[in-house]
Structure formats: structure tokens, C-alpha cells
N, C-alpha and C positions, 0 to 999 in steps of 0.2 A: 372633564375629570381629573381631579388632584390629585398628583402621586405623591407621594415622602419616598427617598431615593434608602438606600440604603447606604448607614454610615460610614466614612472615608476604612474607618477601623475591623470592621467584619463584614464588608461589601463580598471578600473573598472569601470567607470562612465559614459563611450558610451552606445547608445541607445544598442545595441548588447551587453551588461556585461547582460540585462534583460534575456535572455535566457535562456534557458535550456542546460543543456551540451549536449545531444543530437538533438537537434537545432547545436549548436555553432557545431557540427563534423560534422555533415550534411554537412553545408555553407562550411568549411573546407575541406571538401570532393569533393566539388562542386567550389572549386579553390578561396576561402576567405581564404590562407594559414596566415595571417595577425592575424585573429581569433584568430587562436592557442596561444595567448599570452594571451588570457581571461581566456583559461583555466588553462596555465600555472601559471598567478597567484592565479586562484580560487583552485589551488589546492597546490601548492607551502610548505603553512605549515603543510600538512596531510604527505604528498611524504618521506619530512624533516624529521618526526618525525618516521613514517614507515622507514626507507631507516637509521637513527641514533640509534635502536633497535637491528637494527644488528652491524652497525658499528662504531668502537670508534671513527676513526680520521677524524676531520671535511672536511679539502679538500677530503678524497675519500668519501665521502658523498656529498658533491658538484658534484664531476663527478658520483657515481651512481644515480643523479636524474638528471644531462644532456643527461645520455646514455638512462633512462626510459623516459623521457620525446621523443627523438627521436626514441625509440625503437616502442613509443608510436603511432608517427608521422605518420613512415614507414610502418605499420602494424594497420593504423586507418581502415581500410575497414573491419576488422575482429571483431570490436567489434561489439555489438549485444547489441540494446537500450533495450533488455528488461530486459535489468542491470543496476547498476548504471555505471556509466565512473567512478566513482573517487575510486570504486570497481577494476575498470579495473585497471586502472592505479596503485593502489598501488602495484597487484598482479606482475604486473610487474617491479614495483620497490623494491620489496622485492627479485623477483625472481634475479636480477643483483649487491643486496647489498650481497645474499649468493652465489653466483659466482665469486664474487669477492672479499669474503674472504673467501672462497675455496679454490682462484687460490693463495690470500697472503699468506697462512698457504703451501703451497705445494713448494711454491719457496723460502720460509725466509729463510735463513742461519742461523748457530747459531749462530755466529758471530755476528749479528743485532739485533737476536730477546731478548736482551735485551735494546737496543737502542729504539727500534720502541714499546717495554710495554711501556718506560717510554715518549713516544709520547703519543702515548692513554692515557694514566693512567693521565698528566701533560697537553693534548692539552684544547685550552683553549675553552670554554663553553661562544661561542654570543650569547647575547640576547637584544631585543628590549629596549632601556631606558622606564623605565616605570615612567609616569611623574605625580609622588603621590607630593603633595605641602607639604608636611610635610616630610623632609630630616631624621628623626629618622624613621619612619614608611615605609619610602623608603629606607632605609637599610636594616631593620627588612625584612620588605617583598623579596626581593631580598637573606640573608644569610637564608629565609626559603625554596627559592628557590632552592639555591646550596644543602641543603639540599637533599631537593627531589629528586632530579636530582643526588646525590650522593648513592643514597639509590637506585634507578630506577638502575643507572649501574650494581651496588653487585646484581642484581637479574639475576638467572639463564636465556641463553637467552630466553626458551620456554614460562617465568612468563612475561619476558622484555618485549616480542614484541608483547604481549597479551597486558598485562598493557598497551605499549606505544600507542599502537591502539583505546584500548576501552576507559579508565578513562580519559586519556589525550589527544588524539586522539578527542574521542567523537564518534566512529565508533557505527553500533549496532553489538550485539552479531554475529547474523548472515554475515554482512558484515566484521568484522575483521574473521570468519572462513571460509569463502571465500577465502579474501586475505592469510590463511595462511595453507590452505589447508586443516581444522578440522573443525569438528561436531560441535552443540552447547552448547555440556555439557561438549566436552574437552575444548572448549573456557570457557565456565563457572567455572568451577574446576582451570584451572589454573590462571584463575582471583580472584579467592577467596583466593589464594593462597600466591601470588601476592601483594593481600591487606594486609593479615597478615603478609610479611612479610616486607611491607613497615608499617604497623604502628607500628610494634616492633623499626622500624629506625628510625621513626620520630613524634612521637606521636601524640596526635588525630587532630593537628593542621594541617595535610598536605591535609585537602580537599581544604584552603581559598587557597595553592599556586598549585595546581594539573595545572589546566586552563594555569595556567603560566610561567608553563616548558616548554624546550626546543625552544625557540621560535625562529622564521628566521625571522628576522626584515628584511626590504625593500632594505639596500642594496644587503645583500647578495642573495635575490631575483630578484633584475634589473641583476646580474651579469649570475644569470643562465638562467633567459630571454634572453640574449643579446648572453651568449655562446650557446645555443640550438638553435639561430635566424643564429648565423652564421655558425655553423654546416650544417642546411638544407640548404643557401644558396649554401653551396662550393659542394651541394648537385644535 
């Protein structure tokens, strides 16, 4: 069955875009498959940040996102509407990210390890262009964002994942805990320690840059949506 996805410009401006996640899931299950695009565009930023907390390579992050959406689409009947679709989807993405990283660790050779490490450390960090009227302020904001992203990258993974989901993506303590399989107290403790580490690295001005870090711009969003629908079509 061939499906034409909604264009990037109006995908989130259709009447269906006002529906809840649970209602869109129900309609997709009833055969309105193209509505799955709304779910992808609605949650691409959150999924990117969750996967990026685990995976260091940008291309691998997009692969994880695509596979997470395919897994979610394939097992959509398993989603229980008493929980948030975004939390369920994030858990799928995290599981995929952890699995990919484990596979890479098992297969990487000693000869390729330095090269791969350089690629991870030097990989490009694409971000949406900020529409600041003052170039000097724009340059300052971008530099501060780079400082923040470097500080987050340097966190131990157990703290980085919690910080990325709680402070950057804005999930609640309960949602973060459900996504990572942690209790509320463990989430709070790790978040507190992560914030302390970052404060020492980027000073008190971190707050103004937090929400803008690890952006997932429209062209990349379009690429993930198109790739997922191409795989759905082949299936």
C-alpha cells in the first residue's frame, strides 16, 4: 500500500494535528496510517535528545530514531493509553540506543577504535539556526550552547540520560523514571548530581541556553519521516 506523507510545512497544521496522541494512535490502528507522521513530527525532538544522550554519532542517532519508529508502528497494538505515548516511544528509542551501543562495543576492533573515538568526539552537532537580530548576541548564544553541549557530553551516562530527558527535553520525574526504569528518588539524585557537575563547567548562565541545546532541525526531521514511511511502504 503506497502512502503519501504530509509535507513538512503543513504536517502539524492539519485538523488531525489537534488530536491527542492516543486518538491518533487509535486512528492509525484503524487504517489511517499517514497520521503516524504527526506522531513522528510531534516527538522527533524528544526522541533525538533521548537517543543522543546514549549515542555519540549523529548518523547512528537518526538510525536509532528510525528503528524506534518502525518498532513503535509495528507494535502499536501493544500501546496502552493509560500511559503517555511519548513515554512509551522514548522507552523504545532508549532500548534501541542501548542495544546499538552494546552491539558496537562488541564488534569494534582495536585497530578502528581510535578512528571511531575521533569521529564521536569530532562529530558535527547540527542545530537549528537561531533568528537573533543581533549577530553578536547570536554568536554568544551559540557559543554558550556549545559549552553546554560539551558539558553534557562529558557527564557519565547515568547522569547524562537523566539530565537530557529532565532538563533539556522537559520530561517529568515520573516520565524520566519510567523511560529509564528508575525510581523517582534515583532520578532526582542523578539529576541533582548532573546539575552540580554542569554548573562547575559552564557557570550560572547555563539556564538561558538549556532549552536550545541538542536541536533537531526541520531538514533532519523530514529525513527521518521520509525514511520511516519508505520502510513502512516496503513492509
